[in-house]
N, C-alpha and C positions, 0 to 999 in steps of 0.2 A: 564164232566171231572171226572176224578179218583184225588182225595189230598191225600197227604202221608207228612201231621205233618212229618217236622227234629228239635227235638232243635239246639237251637247255630244256624236258620241261619234265616238271612231276611223276608224270605218266606216260602207258606208251595207250595208242591212238584203239579202242576197240568200238566195232560199229557193233551194236545193230542188227545189222541186215537177214532178211531172208533173201538169200543167196542165193536163186533161181534168176535158171537162164530169160524168165517172164519179166522181172521187174526184178536185177543186176540193184539198181539202189536206190531199194528204200530201205530209211535209216528212221532207227525211233531214240527220240532224245529225251528219252524216260527221264527225269526227278533234274538235266539240264535248263528246262530252261526256267523263268523267272516268271512271277505272274507276273509281271508287266508291260512282261515282250508278250506272253499268250492273248494277255487282254489285248492289243494294239494290235498282232496281228487277230487275233479273231475279229471286234474293232472293224479293219478293215472290210474281214469275207468277210461281215453279217451285208458291207452298203452297196456289195456285189464288187468290188475289185479285187483283184488278185494280188499275194500279198506274200513275198515268199522275208523270209536272212541272206541279208548278202555276204561276204568279201569280208572282214577280218575275221567278223562272227563267229560266217558255220569257219573256219582254218583254226580258229583259236581252239574250238568245239571236237573238230573231229584230231586238234594234237593231246585230247586230253584236258587238255587247259580252260582260264573261266576267259573268259573275254574278257579284257575290257571295256570295248566298246559295243553298243548294240542298235547293226543298223540293217536297216526294213526297204526293200525294191517298191515299189508296188507300181498300180498301172492308173492311180487315179492320180490323175492331178495333183496341186499343194496344196491348190482352194479346195477341192473336193479337201484330201486333209488334215484339213487348221479346223473347218467348220465339224467333225467328225467329235476334234480334245477339247476340252476345256485347258484353255492354260493355255495351248502349245501355240507355238512360235513360228518363223517361217518369213526373214527376212537378208533372204536370202534372192541373187534368181538361179542357182542350180535346184531348185527342188526342193531345195533341203527341211523337210518338218523336221522344227523337238518337239518332241511328244513325255514331256518333268514329268518324275515321281521315281522310283522307285526300281530297274533301273529306268535312266535316263535314255530315250529310244527315237533316235534320227532315219523317221523316212523319208526316203526318195523316191520320186516319181521317176521312170523309167524314161532316160534322154540318154537321145545321141549323141556330138560333142562334132562340131568340126572348125576350121581357121584355129590357129594358134599362137595368135602374131608377137606375144610378150611370153614364149613356153611358157607359159604356168596359166593359164587362161580362156574358157576355148572360147572363139568369137561372138560362134550361132549355138545353143541351145534351146534342142525336141522335145517337147514333149511327145507319150504317146508311143512309143515304139516298145517294142516286149523283152520278150528278159531278157532272150538269146541279142539282143540290140543290144542291154543295159550292157552284162556283163562284159562284151565284147569289145567295153570302153578304154576296160581295167588293165591296170600296170601288168603284174602278174599272172599268173595259170592259180597258184594256191591261192591268191586273192579278185578271181573268180569264177566266184563260187557262189554256189544256191542251195538251198532248203526249201524248198513248194510245201507247205505244209496238204495228207491228207485228210487226217487227222486228230486233229488239234486235243480234240480230249481227252486221247493216249497218244496225246506227245512226237503222232508216229504222221512222215515229210518222206518226201524223194527229193533226193540228191541229186542238184543238177552242176553239170563238170562239163562244158559243152569242148573247156581246153583241156583237158588227162591233170589240173590240178594236188586232185591230189593221189594221182603221181610220184606226180614227179614229190609232194610231201612226200611221198613214200621216199626215190629213191634221191629225196635230199640234192634235193635241185632248182634254178629258181633258174624261173624261162620268164618273157616276155610275150603276151599275148600277143601273136601273128607278126608286123615287124619292128622287131624291137630300138629302130633308128626311128623309126612315127617315133613309137611307144612315150623317148627319152627325149626328143622332137617336140613334142607334145609339153611335156609336162617335165623342165630341166632339177624336178627335186625328185625322180625320179631314178636320176644317179645315187641321191648318198640315199634316197631307201631301194637299195640295187642291197650296195654297202652294210644297213642292221636288217633286215631279212634275212638276212644269205651268215650274216653275223648269230644272230640271235636263234634260227635255227640246224646251225653248220651245216651250211650246207653250198657247192661248188656253183657257181657256173656255170650254166647253159653258150657255149664257145662261140653262138651270136651273138646271144646278151649283152659277152664280157665284152666280145671286138666295135660293139656297138658305146658302148658304153667309154672302152679304153679314149673311141673318135668322137666323142663328142665330154671327157670331160673339161674343155675349157668354158663348153658353152653354161656350165657352172655358178664360173660369175656374175650370168645375169639372175640368179637366184635375188631375192633379196635378203640383209641383213637372217630379217628374224624366222623365216623356214632355215637357214642352217643352222643356229641357233638350236632353235625344238629340235631339229634329230640330231646337232652333236650329247643334246639334251637326255635322248630316248638315249645312241647307243651307251651312254654310259651312265646310263639307269640300267641295265639289263643284267639280271640276278647267274643270272646260267651262263654267257661272256663273258670274258674281262677285253677291257678298250682296246685293249693291242692287237684282239685280231679285227675289231673294227678298222681301228688305222691301219695292220699292216695293209690291210686289204684297196683301204682307199692308199696306202698311197701307191700298193702295185696295179693301182687304174687310174694310176695320173690325180687324183681329184686332191688330195693330202695338199701338193705341191698347188692348188689353185685355188684353194678355200683358206686350207690353215700355215701362210709359207711359213709366217717365225719357227712354229714345231719341222716344219718340214727339210727347215737347209740344217737341223743337228745331225743328220745325216752322216757320218763321215768322216764326223768330231769326239778324238777321240777321250779315251778315257783311258783312267791306272783306280783303274777299282777288282778285286777281285772276283770277282763275274765280270767276265768274256763279251765286250760288245760296245760302242759306242753311243755320246751323250743319248742318239732319239730311243737306242733301245732300254739305255738307263731312264728315261724319260715314261715308258712309256710300261716298265715291271712298276714302276713307284704306280701310276694310278691303277695300273692292280690286284695292288698291295694297301686300297683301300676299298672303302665300304660302296656299292653299290646304292645302296639306296642314301645317297649322299653324292650327287654329281657334280656337285658343283666345287667341295672337294676335293671326288674324281677332279675333276679339270686341274685344280689348282697343283697332284699329285703331276701330271701330265707338262703341263707349265711352270715348273720348278724352274731345269736352272732353264730357260731360253736365254738370258747371258750370253751361255757359253760358246754361240759361236762368234759371236767380236771380241768375245774379253782370252782365247787367247792367246796365251805369251809361255813360251818359254814351260810350256804343262802346266802349265798353272791358269788358276781362271778367279786374275783377281777381281772383286766386285761387280757377280756376274747377279750377284743377288739383288742389287739394286737396277742392274743393269736390264735381266730381269719381268720384274718387276712393273717399272714402267709399259715393257714388251705386250706380257701380259695383259699389263691395263690396256695396251691401243687395240691387242686382237682384241678383247669383250666391248672393248667401244666400240669397234668395228662392227657385231658382231650382235652389237643391242642388247647387250645385260643388261640387267635394271642394277643403279648405283653400287645400290648396296654389296650386291655380286661381287661386280668391280671392284673394288675397296677389300669384301671377306680374301678371295684371292689375293690382291694385289700383296694384301698386311703378309702378309702366309708364306707372298715368297719372298718377298723383303723380310724376312726377319729365318727362313727355311736353314742360312748357316751360325748359330750357338753353337757351342762350344763352351762345356759348362765342367769347371772340375771342385776338385776336394777344398779346394784354395778360399775357391768365391766365402765373402766375406755374409750374415746374413740380411749385408747391408746389399751387400750386389747380388744375395738373392731379390729381394725388394727391391728393386733394381728395372732388372730381367722381366717382374711384373706386371711392370709400371711401363712398365717404352712397348711388351707384344699386346698390354692388356687382360685383364682378368677373364674378359668375354673368348680369348683367343686361346687360348690354353692348349684348349684340350684337343683345338684344329691342329695346333701346330703338334702338338706329343703325335698325334697324328701319321700328323705325314713325316715327318722324323725318323718315324719305325717305319712306315711305307721305303722310302729313302734310304734307312739304315737294308732292307728285303732288295733292294733295286740292287745296293753297293753289291752286297755281301758280304756283307760291317758286321759284327755283332756288338753292344754297346757294355762296354764292364760290367762287371755285377758292381763293384765300389768305378764313384765318380763318369758315371753312367745316367741314361735317361733317369732308373731312376729314380736314385738319388737324388736328382732334382726335383719331382716329381713330391720325392717325399716332404723335398727342403720346401716347399709352395705349399705344398699345403697346407702344411709349418707354420709358415708366415702367416694366410691368409686367414686362420682362425681363429688372429692376435692385431696381427702391425698395422696400420693406417696405413693405404696407398696410393687413392688420392687422394685428391683437393675435398672432398662434398666428407673426406674421414680425419680430415684437421680437431680442434673443439673450435677453434670461431672459423669465422668466414668473414666475407669483403663488408658484408656491412657492421661486422662489429667494428672491421680495423680504420672501414669507416667513418663509423659511435666516435673510440678509442684513442684513435690520432688525429684526426681531424686536418684529417684529407679529402676530396672527392672523389667521388668514384669515378675510375681511368686504369692509365696503361699500371702505375704505380703503386695502388692498390692492385692492379694483377704479378708485376715484378716482387711482387708482397708472400702473395700467397706460393707459388713458385717458388719463395727461395724458405717458405716456412717450406714447407715439402716434401722440400733436398735435405732439409736436419733430419723431421721427423720422418725420415726414409733411413737417415745414424745413425740416427738416435732414438726411436720412435717410445719413450719417458716424458719426450720434450714435449709433447703429445696435450701438455695444455692451458688451458684460459688464460691463467697467466701467465707460466712457458713461458707461453706462444708470442704475444702481445711486449714478453722483456724481451721478444729473439727481435722484434719487431724493431721494440726502439732504437737499435743494437744495430739493428741491419741498414735500420734511413740512420740514424750518427754515419758511420763508420761512410756508405756510400757517397754521405754529403760530404766528407772528410775528405775520401779521394775527388770530389772531381767541384772542391772549394763552391759546397753552396750551388754549384753549377744545373739546370735542370734536371732530371734526372734521366738514366734514359728505360725506354722502352724496352727494350727485351729483358726476361729475366734471365737467369745465371745459368749456364747450359749445366748440370746438373752430372759427376760424375758417371760412369755405362759402368756395363758391369763387364767389366775381364773378359768381353766373350771376341 
């Protein structure tokens, strides 16, 4: 057995090989290939076409992990592949046919490419090239790998590795295939993919590859927002590597200031925290402290202090949460995040500076819940804990976050916190007060909720109707019977 340990994976690489001088690349994948993948390979082979596993599928198998995607390359033309599999989908000009099933398999015709005027898509694609030619167009040596079946029944085949990707995996070296400047000029997304692969596998960049990335970093501005967003989320979703590792590498290569300038400007902004470091280091530590399974929450940690770069005055960052929320929304809008994701991050950034103490009344706790929203509480708790870790701050045993959580939980068990929990609704007010639907009804509901937040026992139909009459009479007296205002009175905020 040959073992190639790769960091960030559960196990070391174990190759079942017949390590002889006659065939040193023989590789058995017993127990590693799903039946659906074998079926695709066998069907193509049975129809007289060459077919092999390629790219990330082979790389991940060599690393001892489970491939997230299964990719097959074949000598068959796209229409030939599609004809072999019922329900297969072919909707692109790159020869990729999607074969459904468990797992889904992407089957691509051997091809060569030329001309990349938009630094993304080849101007010309030609079918019918060899497997070696197909591998030569790939980005990095660790992805320019193939497993060519010899005996599918026994899961035996040969590792095709024309560019030394297996040795680069072993040596933890990320190296472009061929001329790195040409590879990155073909598709600028490869600049970010280099960061992701180096981060995921704990690799160092081969000198020529690194130099080419530095020279071409400005070309990342040509990338579509969606492609940058997706790469960023993949970096934040790595279970084996903290986001700070990727962000540090992006900064070192000149990519952070190009793609995430709002974050890059935090470098050098001083922090007065127990843990040493500027505002950028603090933000990176906060992202690291959040769960990898929730990349959008990690993004909130990364962006929560964006406002500090423009609000620093006298050693304080007054209002940085409001400024930061607007900057986070600006960044995420530019990268075409979903509206719900933008709202989630913006809301957390806006509210992350709450300051609880034991003097809060129960009504103040209820107002805190109402302002933050029940659905955002767990996110805000997680962000606060990550912020504390990044700052080196320990919450007090009393009057701290744990106490607030307990008090919030107690209020959630009984007290009304939203208009829908009131003992009456707008239609009741319309009927009982002989008022038309409109702003006055909205104002009344807001005022009634404010009263109930202060005194939950008032939340009865009779009590709320009496209060509604009192509120209308009082406002009529104040305005001399003039037209009612459109806006409900602002409620007293929790002392944070």
